[in-house]
C-alpha positions as CSV (number, residue, x, y, z in Angstrom):
1,M,186.4,-131.9,108.2
2,M,184.5,-130.3,105.3
3,K,184.9,-126.8,106.9
4,R,188.7,-127.3,107.2
5,I,188.9,-128.3,103.5
6,C,186.9,-125.1,102.6
7,Y,189.0,-122.9,104.8
8,T,192.2,-124.4,103.4
9,L,191.0,-123.8,99.8
10,L,190.0,-120.3,100.6
11,A,193.2,-119.4,102.2
12,F,195.2,-121.0,99.1
13,A,193.0,-119.0,96.6
14,T,193.7,-115.7,98.6
15,A,197.3,-116.3,98.8
16,T,197.4,-117.0,95.0
17,I,195.6,-113.8,94.3
18,M,197.8,-111.8,96.6
19,N,200.9,-113.2,94.8
20,A,199.4,-112.5,91.4
21,Q,198.8,-108.9,92.3
22,D,202.4,-108.4,93.2
23,Q,203.5,-109.5,89.8
24,V,201.3,-107.3,87.7
25,R,203.1,-104.8,85.7
26,V,201.4,-101.7,84.1
27,V,202.7,-100.4,80.8
28,T,201.7,-97.0,79.4
29,N,202.4,-96.2,75.7
30,V,202.5,-92.5,74.6
31,V,200.9,-92.1,71.2
32,K,202.2,-89.2,69.3
33,N,200.4,-87.5,66.4
34,A,197.1,-89.0,67.4
35,T,193.9,-87.1,66.7
36,P,192.0,-86.3,70.0
37,A,188.8,-88.2,70.2
38,W,186.8,-85.0,70.7
39,K,187.4,-81.4,70.3
40,I,185.5,-78.3,71.4
41,W,184.2,-75.7,68.9
42,K,183.3,-72.3,70.5
43,A,181.9,-69.1,69.3
44,A,181.1,-65.9,71.4
45,E,177.6,-67.1,72.2
46,C,177.6,-70.9,72.1
47,G,179.7,-74.0,71.7
48,M,179.6,-77.8,71.2
49,N,181.8,-80.8,71.0
50,Y,182.7,-82.6,67.8
51,P,184.9,-85.7,66.7
52,G,188.4,-84.9,66.4
53,S,188.6,-86.4,62.9
54,W,186.0,-84.2,61.5
55,T,186.7,-81.1,59.6
56,V,185.2,-77.7,60.6
57,T,184.3,-75.0,58.1
58,P,183.1,-71.6,59.1
59,G,179.5,-70.9,57.9
60,M,178.0,-67.9,56.1
61,G,174.9,-66.0,56.9
62,D,172.8,-67.7,59.5
63,T,175.0,-70.8,59.4
64,M,177.6,-70.5,62.1
65,V,179.6,-73.7,61.4
66,V,179.6,-76.9,59.4
67,F,181.3,-80.1,60.7
68,Q,182.0,-82.9,58.2
69,S,182.9,-86.5,58.9
70,A,186.2,-87.9,57.6
71,G,186.6,-89.5,54.2
72,V,185.8,-88.6,50.7
73,A,182.6,-90.7,49.9
74,E,179.5,-90.8,52.0
75,R,180.2,-87.9,54.2
76,A,178.0,-86.9,57.1
77,T,177.5,-83.3,58.1
78,V,176.3,-81.4,61.0
79,T,175.4,-77.7,60.6
80,L,174.7,-75.2,63.3
81,S,172.6,-72.2,62.4
82,A,171.2,-69.3,64.5
83,K,168.3,-67.1,63.6
84,P,166.9,-64.3,65.6
85,L,163.2,-64.8,66.4
86,S,162.6,-61.1,65.4
87,G,159.2,-60.6,67.0
88,I,157.8,-64.1,66.2
89,T,157.0,-66.6,68.9
90,P,158.7,-70.0,69.2
91,T,155.4,-71.6,68.2
92,Q,155.3,-69.4,65.0
93,F,158.9,-70.3,64.3
94,H,158.0,-74.1,64.6
95,L,155.1,-73.8,62.2
96,V,157.3,-72.2,59.6
97,N,160.5,-74.1,60.1
98,G,159.3,-77.3,61.6
99,P,157.8,-80.6,59.9
100,A,154.7,-78.7,58.7
101,Q,156.8,-77.1,56.0
102,F,156.8,-80.4,54.2
103,A,153.1,-81.1,54.4
104,N,152.6,-80.7,50.6
105,S,156.0,-82.1,49.5
106,T,156.1,-85.1,47.3
107,D,159.9,-85.4,47.6
108,T,160.1,-85.2,51.5
109,R,158.8,-87.6,54.1
110,V,158.8,-86.8,57.8
111,I,160.0,-89.9,59.7
112,D,159.4,-88.7,63.3
113,E,159.1,-85.6,65.3
114,S,158.9,-84.4,68.9
115,G,158.0,-81.1,70.5
116,P,157.8,-78.3,70.7
117,D,158.3,-78.3,74.5
118,A,157.6,-75.4,77.0
119,S,160.7,-73.6,75.7
120,G,159.8,-74.0,72.0
121,A,162.6,-76.6,71.4
122,Y,161.6,-79.5,69.0
123,S,163.2,-82.0,66.8
124,F,162.3,-83.9,63.8
125,S,163.7,-86.4,61.1
126,Y,163.0,-86.6,57.4
127,V,164.0,-88.1,54.2
128,T,164.2,-85.9,51.0
129,A,165.1,-86.6,47.4
130,V,168.3,-84.7,46.2
131,N,169.1,-85.4,42.6
132,G,167.1,-88.6,42.8
133,A,169.0,-89.9,45.8
134,P,167.5,-90.0,49.3
135,L,169.2,-87.6,51.8
136,W,168.4,-88.4,55.5
137,Q,168.2,-85.4,57.8
138,R,167.5,-84.6,61.5
139,Q,166.8,-81.1,62.8
140,D,167.0,-80.2,66.5
141,V,166.0,-76.6,67.4
142,L,166.7,-74.9,70.7
143,I,165.1,-71.6,71.4
144,T,166.9,-69.4,73.9
145,D,167.7,-65.6,74.4
146,G,165.5,-64.6,71.5
147,K,167.3,-67.0,69.0
148,A,166.5,-70.3,67.4
149,Y,169.6,-72.5,67.1
150,T,169.1,-75.2,64.6
151,I,171.5,-78.2,64.5
152,T,171.0,-80.3,61.2
153,Y,172.5,-83.7,60.7
154,R,172.6,-84.8,57.0
155,A,173.9,-88.0,55.4
156,D,172.9,-90.7,53.0
157,E,171.1,-93.7,54.4
158,H,174.2,-95.8,55.2
159,S,176.3,-92.9,56.7
160,Y,173.2,-91.7,58.6
161,A,172.7,-94.8,60.6
162,E,176.5,-95.3,60.9
163,N,177.1,-91.7,62.2
164,L,173.8,-91.0,64.1
165,Y,175.4,-91.8,67.6
166,M,178.1,-89.2,66.8
167,A,175.7,-86.6,65.7
168,E,173.5,-87.2,68.8
169,A,176.5,-86.7,71.0
170,M,177.2,-83.4,69.3
171,I,173.7,-82.3,69.6
172,N,173.7,-83.1,73.3
173,S,176.8,-81.3,73.9
174,F,175.5,-78.0,72.4
175,S,175.3,-75.2,74.8
176,A,173.9,-71.6,74.2
177,T,176.6,-70.2,76.3
178,A,180.3,-70.7,75.1
179,P,181.9,-73.6,77.1
């Protein structure tokens, strides 16, 4: 008797679900004039993704490009620079441009660091005082084809935490060959 009730309830539930599936309607709305979630920035030698709402400004000198978050106040920036190693090893580049450069600074505090790895790539985060206000920064360096590509993320403390996931996605999307 108990089995019969269970089978009846199971059949009833299956029939109800089958009928509900027949009545489901899918509606698609087309949104016009919307900013794409992510865009691709490309150069002859490299590329990376960036949030569609951020602005892009060509760089000067070693700086290839500057990405800046939307809004007026508390902007976050991500900068991509490339420097030829010009006869120095990745280890020497790290010693000059890595966290050791702040060893004697009273205005800059290194928060964390990793690397360099076998290729010479490394990253570190630090806080420095700019006009008396703390500026949070993270640098990721990729060494490839005789160049050091440096991606630097900068923001005030609030914006730094708020946009860090975005900056990390940009850093992770970087490719030394144009996408």
